[in-house]
Steps between C-alpha positions, in 0.01 A plus 500: 500500500141542615330191639129429511341421832419136565132439432298406805189290521220500751488690824810343652729668247684177422491312176338157518725404210797462734351172623560164337162462333610559142451763233122522469416351838650797681219721376244274657636576845323834504208333675439773753457766234142589406561543125654246266841591359555550126698179496222300665238648266717413199553142618125459558421642155722230349336241726144594399493701172133598564287614793439204733122494438383236252408652164658841565721627218671783692875448488655431839768765446223766504317343793509575873698299750249328726564337839325161516488537878440872543783702652258632764461139622873430505553395138860540393630655179666201337460281192282249686251761623493745208340455160409746228140597428342774292334780696140370471596148615723638775232724653228231487710259704359396840789600727273505804409131474756441777290694749146456367530140385287590198585513132310763305697525177756221532869557536835474325729218609752241383415139428686198642774547236540872566315622191314828549125493455161591643275302735135582442248499788372153580771324298783293643758543225715791389441571130822613328485725196489276191537765228699421190861582575498384864685187386801727439505642854791436731274292723380277214854446375621410851211256550574334165868464593399345834256262331198643685 
């Protein structure tokens, strides 16, 4: 009987799923990897439904995984630091605001409840995408269940 090799994750060659973090949570332990895993991208697509930018109709499943704190500045690849954004909104993000202190185009972030959105230059709040259908996202359902 031929056996398949055990799948490995990350550069260490060990599966993060052998830890006690649970079924989906194990995929979020790939924080040192540069690219988001398929599992993380799928979970975020359920969480958001659309690109994080307010008014954008691009489906999250077809969007790019974006580090809120850029990987080049130490941002990890996990559900708290990754959101999904279409290519135009991803490339116009001000990743260098950490070093320059200036916001040219605004940036993608999460609000105080963890909802993905965009902070425009000169504004203090993160604007989540309010398109029709967002109320059916995993995030919206979770917030409703929590009474938030």
